[in-house]
N, CA, C and O atoms as a printed pandas DataFrame, in Angstrom:
     atom_number atom_name residue_name chain_id  residue_number  x_coord  y_coord  z_coord
0              1         N          MET        A               1   17.921  -49.671   -1.377
1              2        CA          MET        A               1   19.304  -49.265   -1.588
2              3         C          MET        A               1   20.049  -49.196   -0.261
3              4         O          MET        A               1   21.197  -49.628   -0.167
4              5         N          THR        A               2   19.400  -48.656    0.758
5              6        CA          THR        A               2   20.053  -48.527    2.053
6              7         C          THR        A               2   20.361  -49.899    2.645
7              8         O          THR        A               2   21.405  -50.086    3.270
8              9         N          GLY        A               3   19.472  -50.843    2.455
9             10        CA          GLY        A               3   19.700  -52.196    2.961
10            11         C          GLY        A               3   20.900  -52.853    2.307
11            12         O          GLY        A               3   21.653  -53.574    2.963
12            13         N          LEU        A               4   21.082  -52.608    1.017
13            14        CA          LEU        A               4   22.239  -53.175    0.317
14            15         C          LEU        A               4   23.550  -52.566    0.805
15            16         O          LEU        A               4   24.553  -53.267    0.938
16            17         N          VAL        A               5   23.540  -51.276    1.068
17            18        CA          VAL        A               5   24.749  -50.613    1.558
18            19         C          VAL        A               5   25.099  -51.110    2.951
19            20         O          VAL        A               5   26.269  -51.344    3.252
20            21         N          VAL        A               6   24.103  -51.271    3.794
21            22        CA          VAL        A               6   24.344  -51.787    5.140
22            23         C          VAL        A               6   24.853  -53.225    5.075
23            24         O          VAL        A               6   25.740  -53.601    5.841
24            25         N          ALA        A               7   24.306  -54.024    4.177
25            26        CA          ALA        A               7   24.786  -55.398    3.998
26            27         C          ALA        A               7   26.231  -55.399    3.513
27            28         O          ALA        A               7   27.027  -56.230    3.950
28            29         N          ALA        A               8   26.576  -54.488    2.628
29            30        CA          ALA        A               8   27.954  -54.395    2.151
30            31         C          ALA        A               8   28.898  -53.980    3.274
31            32         O          ALA        A               8   30.020  -54.481    3.353
32            33         N          ILE        A               9   28.462  -53.079    4.135
33            34        CA          ILE        A               9   29.283  -52.672    5.277
34            35         C          ILE        A               9   29.520  -53.859    6.206
35            36         O          ILE        A               9   30.624  -54.036    6.720
36            37         N          VAL        A              10   28.489  -54.668    6.421
37            38        CA          VAL        A              10   28.638  -55.852    7.276
38            39         C          VAL        A              10   29.634  -56.828    6.670
39            40         O          VAL        A              10   30.458  -57.390    7.390
40            41         N          VAL        A              11   29.574  -57.038    5.366
41            42        CA          VAL        A              11   30.512  -57.945    4.703
42            43         C          VAL        A              11   31.944  -57.428    4.826
43            44         O          VAL        A              11   32.866  -58.208    5.066
44            45         N          VAL        A              12   32.134  -56.133    4.666
45            46        CA          VAL        A              12   33.476  -55.550    4.789
46            47         C          VAL        A              12   33.991  -55.676    6.220
47            48         O          VAL        A              12   35.175  -55.939    6.430
48            49         N          ILE        A              13   33.118  -55.492    7.196
49            50        CA          ILE        A              13   33.534  -55.634    8.591
50            51         C          ILE        A              13   33.897  -57.084    8.900
51            52         O          ILE        A              13   34.847  -57.328    9.645
52            53         N          ILE        A              14   33.170  -58.043    8.352
53            54        CA          ILE        A              14   33.518  -59.451    8.538
54            55         C          ILE        A              14   34.872  -59.746    7.901
55            56         O          ILE        A              14   35.682  -60.468    8.482
56            57         N          ALA        A              15   35.125  -59.198    6.716
57            58        CA          ALA        A              15   36.432  -59.385    6.072
58            59         C          ALA        A              15   37.548  -58.776    6.914
59            60         O          ALA        A              15   38.641  -59.337    6.999
60            61         N          SER        A              16   37.277  -57.639    7.532
61            62        CA          SER        A              16   38.271  -57.016    8.405
62            63         C          SER        A              16   38.550  -57.881    9.632
63            64         O          SER        A              16   39.699  -58.018   10.051
64            65         N          ALA        A              17   37.512  -58.456   10.198
65            66        CA          ALA        A              17   37.697  -59.326   11.367
66            67         C          ALA        A              17   38.505  -60.567   11.002
67            68         O          ALA        A              17   39.391  -60.975   11.753
68            69         N          LEU        A              18   38.205  -61.164    9.860
69            70        CA          LEU        A              18   38.976  -62.324    9.417
70            71         C          LEU        A              18   40.423  -61.946    9.104
71            72         O          LEU        A              18   41.338  -62.735    9.342
72            73         N          GLY        A              19   40.627  -60.752    8.575
73            74        CA          GLY        A              19   41.977  -60.275    8.320
74            75         C          GLY        A              19   42.762  -60.063    9.597
75            76         O          GLY        A              19   43.958  -60.347    9.653
76            77         N          THR        A              20   42.094  -59.567   10.620
77            78        CA          THR        A              20   42.758  -59.373   11.909
78            79         C          THR        A              20   43.195  -60.710   12.497
79            80         O          THR        A              20   44.281  -60.812   13.067
80            81         N          VAL        A              21   42.362  -61.726   12.362
81            82        CA          VAL        A              21   42.734  -63.064   12.825
82            83         C          VAL        A              21   43.938  -63.574   12.037
83            84         O          VAL        A              21   44.835  -64.195   12.607
84            85         N          GLN        A              22   43.960  -63.315   10.737
85            86        CA          GLN        A              22   45.068  -63.793    9.898
86            87         C          GLN        A              22   46.372  -63.074   10.227
87            88         O          GLN        A              22   47.445  -63.663   10.091
88            89         N          ILE        A              23   46.305  -61.818   10.656
89            90        CA          ILE        A              23   47.530  -61.119   11.049
90            91         C          ILE        A              23   48.151  -61.798   12.264
91            92         O          ILE        A              23   49.371  -61.943   12.348
92            93         N          VAL        A              24   47.306  -62.212   13.203
93            94        CA          VAL        A              24   47.818  -62.890   14.391
94            95         C          VAL        A              24   48.425  -64.242   14.022
95            96         O          VAL        A              24   49.458  -64.625   14.570
96            97         N          ARG        A              25   47.794  -64.966   13.101
97            98        CA          ARG        A              25   48.253  -66.298   12.726
98            99         C          ARG        A              25   49.235  -66.306   11.561
99           100         O          ARG        A              25   49.745  -67.370   11.211
100          101         N          GLY        A              26   49.515  -65.170   10.954
101          102        CA          GLY        A              26   50.318  -65.110    9.741
102          103         C          GLY        A              26   51.685  -65.758    9.890
103          104         O          GLY        A              26   52.384  -65.524   10.876
104          105         N          PRO        A              27   52.068  -66.572    8.911
105          106        CA          PRO        A              27   53.338  -67.287    9.028
106          107         C          PRO        A              27   54.579  -66.424    8.783
107          108         O          PRO        A              27   55.647  -66.722    9.317
108          109         N          ASP        A              28   54.456  -65.377    7.997
109          110        CA          ASP        A              28   55.632  -64.553    7.707
110          111         C          ASP        A              28   55.221  -63.098    7.503
111          112         O          ASP        A              28   54.039  -62.754    7.516
112          113         N          ASP        A              29   56.236  -62.257    7.314
113          114        CA          ASP        A              29   55.976  -60.821    7.177
114          115         C          ASP        A              29   55.227  -60.479    5.895
115          116         O          ASP        A              29   54.426  -59.545    5.875
116          117         N          ALA        A              30   55.480  -61.219    4.835
117          118        CA          ALA        A              30   54.819  -60.914    3.558
118          119         C          ALA        A              30   53.309  -61.132    3.654
119          120         O          ALA        A              30   52.533  -60.321    3.149
120          121         N          SER        A              31   52.891  -62.213    4.295
121          122        CA          SER        A              31   51.447  -62.442    4.417
122          123         C          SER        A              31   50.812  -61.417    5.341
123          124         O          SER        A              31   49.667  -61.019    5.128
124          125         N          ARG        A              32   51.530  -60.988    6.352
125          126        CA          ARG        A              32   50.998  -59.940    7.229
126          127         C          ARG        A              32   50.877  -58.620    6.480
127          128         O          ARG        A              32   49.947  -57.852    6.726
128          129         N          ALA        A              33   51.799  -58.353    5.575
129          130        CA          ALA        A              33   51.728  -57.125    4.781
130          131         C          ALA        A              33   50.520  -57.141    3.851
131          132         O          ALA        A              33   49.847  -56.124    3.679
132          133         N          VAL        A              34   50.252  -58.290    3.259
133          134        CA          VAL        A              34   49.091  -58.398    2.372
134          135         C          VAL        A              34   47.800  -58.200    3.153
135          136         O          VAL        A              34   46.883  -57.525    2.685
136          137         N          VAL        A              35   47.730  -58.785    4.340
137          138        CA          VAL        A              35   46.527  -58.623    5.160
138          139         C          VAL        A              35   46.420  -57.187    5.664
139          140         O          VAL        A              35   45.314  -56.669    5.817
140          141         N          GLY        A              36   47.538  -56.546    5.921
141          142        CA          GLY        A              36   47.503  -55.136    6.291
142          143         C          GLY        A              36   46.915  -54.283    5.183
143          144         O          GLY        A              36   46.162  -53.345    5.443
144          145         N          ASP        A              37   47.261  -54.610    3.947
145          146        CA          ASP        A              37   46.657  -53.913    2.812
146          147         C          ASP        A              37   45.160  -54.188    2.737
147          148         O          ASP        A              37   44.371  -53.293    2.438
148          149         N          LEU        A              38   44.778  -55.428    3.010
149          150        CA          LEU        A              38   43.357  -55.761    3.027
150          151         C          LEU        A              38   42.619  -54.906    4.045
151          152         O          LEU        A              38   41.547  -54.376    3.753
152          153         N          LEU        A              39   43.183  -54.770    5.232
153          154        CA          LEU        A              39   42.530  -53.966    6.272
154          155         C          LEU        A              39   42.446  -52.498    5.875
155          156         O          LEU        A              39   41.441  -51.836    6.135
156          157         N          PHE        A              40   43.499  -51.994    5.247
157          158        CA          PHE        A              40   43.474  -50.596    4.798
158          159         C          PHE        A              40   42.372  -50.374    3.768
159          160         O          PHE        A              40   41.616  -49.407    3.854
160          161         N          PHE        A              41   42.289  -51.275    2.800
161          162        CA          PHE        A              41   41.288  -51.082    1.764
162          163         C          PHE        A              41   39.881  -51.426    2.247
163          164         O          PHE        A              41   38.904  -50.947    1.671
164          165         N          CYS        A              42   39.757  -52.248    3.292
165          166        CA          CYS        A              42   38.442  -52.441    3.922
166          167         C          CYS        A              42   37.978  -51.147    4.589
167          168         O          CYS        A              42   36.807  -50.777    4.500
168          169         N          ALA        A              43   38.896  -50.472    5.250
169          170        CA          ALA        A              43   38.544  -49.189    5.858
170          171         C          ALA        A              43   38.149  -48.180    4.785
171          172         O          ALA        A              43   37.211  -47.405    4.970
172          173         N          THR        A              44   38.861  -48.193    3.675
173          174        CA          THR        A              44   38.523  -47.305    2.565
174          175         C          THR        A              44   37.137  -47.640    2.014
175          176         O          THR        A              44   36.366  -46.743    1.671
176          177         N          ALA        A              45   36.825  -48.932    1.931
177          178        CA          ALA        A              45   35.503  -49.341    1.436
178          179         C          ALA        A              45   34.398  -48.884    2.375
179          180         O          ALA        A              45   33.325  -48.485    1.924
180          181         N          VAL        A              46   34.652  -48.939    3.671
181          182        CA          VAL        A              46   33.651  -48.453    4.624
182          183         C          VAL        A              46   33.429  -46.956    4.431
183          184         O          VAL        A              46   32.294  -46.485    4.496
184          185         N          PHE        A              47   34.511  -46.203    4.193
185          186        CA          PHE        A              47   34.355  -44.768    3.937
186          187         C          PHE        A              47   33.504  -44.523    2.689
187          188         O          PHE        A              47   32.651  -43.635    2.686
188          189         N          VAL        A              48   33.727  -45.293    1.647
189          190        CA          VAL        A              48   32.941  -45.128    0.423
190          191         C          VAL        A              48   31.474  -45.444    0.690
191          192         O          VAL        A              48   30.585  -44.719    0.243
192          193         N          LEU        A              49   31.226  -46.521    1.416
193          194        CA          LEU        A              49   29.841  -46.910    1.674
194          195         C          LEU        A              49   29.129  -45.901    2.581
195          196         O          LEU        A              49   27.944  -45.626    2.395
196          197         N          VAL        A              50   29.842  -45.360    3.548
197          198        CA          VAL        A              50   29.250  -44.310    4.379
198          199         C          VAL        A              50   28.987  -43.068    3.538
199          200         O          VAL        A              50   27.995  -42.373    3.753
200          201         N          GLY        A              51   29.870  -42.784    2.580
201          202        CA          GLY        A              51   29.650  -41.662    1.669
202          203         C          GLY        A              51   28.427  -41.864    0.803
203          204         O          GLY        A              51   27.719  -40.907    0.492
204          205         N          VAL        A              52   28.173  -43.100    0.411
205          206        CA          VAL        A              52   26.968  -43.390   -0.363
206          207         C          VAL        A              52   25.729  -43.154    0.491
207          208         O          VAL        A              52   24.729  -42.616    0.014
208          209         N          LEU        A              53   25.802  -43.560    1.752
209          210        CA          LEU        A              53   24.651  -43.356    2.633
210          211         C          LEU        A              53   24.392  -41.884    2.932
211          212         O          LEU        A              53   23.242  -41.448    2.981
212          213         N          SER        A              54   25.467  -41.121    3.130
213          214        CA          SER        A              54   25.291  -39.724    3.516
214          215         C          SER        A              54   25.284  -38.765    2.331
215          216         O          SER        A              54   24.988  -37.584    2.509
216          217         N          SER        A              55   25.596  -39.230    1.149
217          218        CA          SER        A              55   25.580  -38.432   -0.080
218          219         C          SER        A              55   26.475  -37.191    0.008
219          220         O          SER        A              55   26.060  -36.091   -0.357
220          221         N          THR        A              56   27.700  -37.381    0.494
221          222        CA          THR        A              56   28.650  -36.280    0.534
222          223         C          THR        A              56   29.737  -36.517   -0.510
223          224         O          THR        A              56   30.246  -37.629   -0.653
224          225         N          ALA        A              57   30.074  -35.478   -1.221
225          226        CA          ALA        A              57   31.078  -35.590   -2.273
226          227         C          ALA        A              57   32.495  -35.451   -1.733
227          228         O          ALA        A              57   33.444  -35.915   -2.365
228          229         N          VAL        A              58   32.649  -34.825   -0.588
229          230        CA          VAL        A              58   33.982  -34.603   -0.031
230          231         C          VAL        A              58   34.628  -35.925    0.353
231          232         O          VAL        A              58   35.843  -36.085    0.229
232          233         N          LEU        A              59   33.838  -36.854    0.810
233          234        CA          LEU        A              59   34.363  -38.140    1.239
234          235         C          LEU        A              59   34.994  -38.898    0.079
235          236         O          LEU        A              59   35.944  -39.653    0.288
236          237         N          TYR        A              60   34.499  -38.717   -1.113
237          238        CA          TYR        A              60   35.072  -39.403   -2.272
238          239         C          TYR        A              60   36.478  -38.888   -2.577
239          240         O          TYR        A              60   37.351  -39.661   -2.971
240          241         N          ASP        A              61   36.696  -37.601   -2.398
241          242        CA          ASP        A              61   38.036  -37.052   -2.597
242          243         C          ASP        A              61   39.016  -37.606   -1.570
243          244         O          ASP        A              61   40.162  -37.917   -1.893
244          245         N          VAL        A              62   38.555  -37.726   -0.342
245          246        CA          VAL        A              62   39.396  -38.289    0.709
246          247         C          VAL        A              62   39.733  -39.740    0.397
247          248         O          VAL        A              62   40.865  -40.177    0.603
248          249         N          VAL        A              63   38.759  -40.480   -0.097
249          250        CA          VAL        A              63   38.981  -41.890   -0.429
250          251         C          VAL        A              63   39.966  -42.018   -1.589
251          252         O          VAL        A              63   40.813  -42.910   -1.578
252          253         N          LEU        A              64   39.871  -41.153   -2.576
253          254        CA          LEU        A              64   40.815  -41.211   -3.695
254          255         C          LEU        A              64   42.241  -40.939   -3.228
255          256         O          LEU        A              64   43.171  -41.627   -3.650
256          257         N          LEU        A              65   42.420  -39.956   -2.373
257          258        CA          LEU        A              65   43.756  -39.671   -1.847
258          259         C          LEU        A              65   44.271  -40.821   -0.978
259          260         O          LEU        A              65   45.450  -41.170   -1.043
260          261         N          ALA        A              66   43.403  -41.398   -0.179
261          262        CA          ALA        A              66   43.803  -42.524    0.668
262          263         C          ALA        A              66   44.181  -43.733   -0.182
263          264         O          ALA        A              66   45.121  -44.454    0.154
264          265         N          THR        A              67   43.469  -43.960   -1.267
265          266        CA          THR        A              67   43.775  -45.090   -2.141
266          267         C          THR        A              67   45.136  -44.925   -2.792
267          268         O          THR        A              67   45.906  -45.882   -2.874
268          269         N          VAL        A              68   45.435  -43.735   -3.251
269          270        CA          VAL        A              68   46.750  -43.489   -3.867
270          271         C          VAL        A              68   47.862  -43.686   -2.840
271          272         O          VAL        A              68   48.885  -44.300   -3.141
272          273         N          SER        A              69   47.665  -43.169   -1.635
273          274        CA          SER        A              69   48.694  -43.350   -0.612
274          275         C          SER        A              69   48.805  -44.812   -0.198
275          276         O          SER        A              69   49.902  -45.272    0.121
276          277         N          GLY        A              70   47.703  -45.554   -0.194
277          278        CA          GLY        A              70   47.745  -46.978    0.128
278          279         C          GLY        A              70   48.501  -47.783   -0.911
279          280         O          GLY        A              70   49.245  -48.702   -0.569
280          281         N          ILE        A              71   48.317  -47.445   -2.175
281          282        CA          ILE        A              71   49.040  -48.142   -3.244
282          283         C          ILE        A              71   50.528  -47.847   -3.150
283          284         O          ILE        A              71   51.352  -48.746   -3.322
284          285         N          LEU        A              72   50.877  -46.603   -2.882
285          286        CA          LEU        A              72   52.296  -46.255   -2.731
286          287         C          LEU        A              72   52.909  -46.938   -1.512
287          288         O          LEU        A              72   54.060  -47.372   -1.558
288          289         N          ALA        A              73   52.156  -47.034   -0.434
289          290        CA          ALA        A              73   52.652  -47.724    0.762
290          291         C          ALA        A              73   52.839  -49.210    0.493
291          292         O          ALA        A              73   53.788  -49.811    0.996
292          293         N          THR        A              74   51.960  -49.807   -0.285
293          294        CA          THR        A              74   52.102  -51.216   -0.644
294          295         C          THR        A              74   53.362  -51.440   -1.464
295          296         O          THR        A              74   54.098  -52.398   -1.224
296          297         N          ALA        A              75   53.612  -50.577   -2.416
297          298        CA          ALA        A              75   54.823  -50.707   -3.226
298          299         C          ALA        A              75   56.079  -50.513   -2.382
299          300         O          ALA        A              75   57.065  -51.226   -2.567
300          301         N          ALA        A              76   56.051  -49.563   -1.465
301          302        CA          ALA        A              76   57.211  -49.330   -0.605
302          303         C          ALA        A              76   57.447  -50.505    0.332
303          304         O          ALA        A              76   58.593  -50.889    0.561
304          305         N          LEU        A              77   56.384  -51.080    0.876
305          306        CA          LEU        A              77   56.527  -52.221    1.764
306          307         C          LEU        A              77   57.035  -53.445    1.015
307          308         O          LEU        A              77   57.844  -54.205    1.548
308          309         N          ALA        A              78   56.577  -53.640   -0.195
309          310        CA          ALA        A              78   57.084  -54.755   -1.002
310          311         C          ALA        A              78   58.568  -54.583   -1.285
311          312         O          ALA        A              78   59.328  -55.551   -1.280
312          313         N          ARG        A              79   58.962  -53.369   -1.526
313          314        CA          ARG        A              79   60.376  -53.089   -1.769
314          315         C          ARG        A              79   61.218  -53.358   -0.525
315          316         O          ARG        A              79   62.332  -53.874   -0.617
316          317         N          MET        A              80   60.667  -52.999    0.653
317          318        CA          MET        A              80   61.400  -53.240    1.905
318          319         C          MET        A              80   61.491  -54.734    2.225
319          320         O          MET        A              80   62.522  -55.207    2.704
320          321         N          LEU        A              81   60.408  -55.475    1.958
321          322        CA          LEU        A              81   60.440  -56.898    2.262
322          323         C          LEU        A              81   61.381  -57.667    1.356
323          324         O          LEU        A              81   61.947  -58.678    1.772
324          325         N          THR        A              82   61.558  -57.212    0.135
325          326        CA          THR        A              82   62.484  -57.888   -0.787
326          327         C          THR        A              82   63.891  -57.312   -0.691
327          328         O          THR        A              82   64.791  -57.734   -1.418
328          329         N          ARG        A              83   64.078  -56.354    0.198
329          330        CA          ARG        A              83   65.371  -55.684    0.405
330          331         C          ARG        A              83   65.925  -55.080   -0.883
331          332         O          ARG        A              83   67.131  -55.106   -1.129
332          333         N          GLY        A              84   65.033  -54.542   -1.690
333          334        CA          GLY        A              84   65.437  -53.830   -2.891
334          335         C          GLY        A              84   65.654  -54.697   -4.111
335          336         O          GLY        A              84   65.933  -54.172   -5.189
336          337         N          ASP        A              85   65.535  -56.029   -3.976
337          338        CA          ASP        A              85   65.694  -56.903   -5.143
338          339         C          ASP        A              85   64.485  -56.773   -6.055
339          340         O          ASP        A              85   63.370  -56.514   -5.604
340          341         N          ARG        A              86   64.725  -56.957   -7.330
341          342        CA          ARG        A              86   63.622  -56.869   -8.293
342          343         C          ARG        A              86   63.295  -58.219   -8.853
343          344         O          ARG        A              86   62.392  -58.342   -9.680
């Protein structure tokens, strides 16, 4: 089980590294915003995986709050990029 969690952490870190490269190369603000969300949720995934390794329940509450705030930030950023158009 521990080996699988460590492998998952490595995959998430690789996704974060590729996302960082895409932010530098991103053609417009919308693609950078999507990659920013990817990086946020990669960090959240690392927190979950570390919580699985350490068996702490408090970390799950923190991850749930971070996920809700990340979703709200994504909606707000989408609204700003479209300048309020629906």
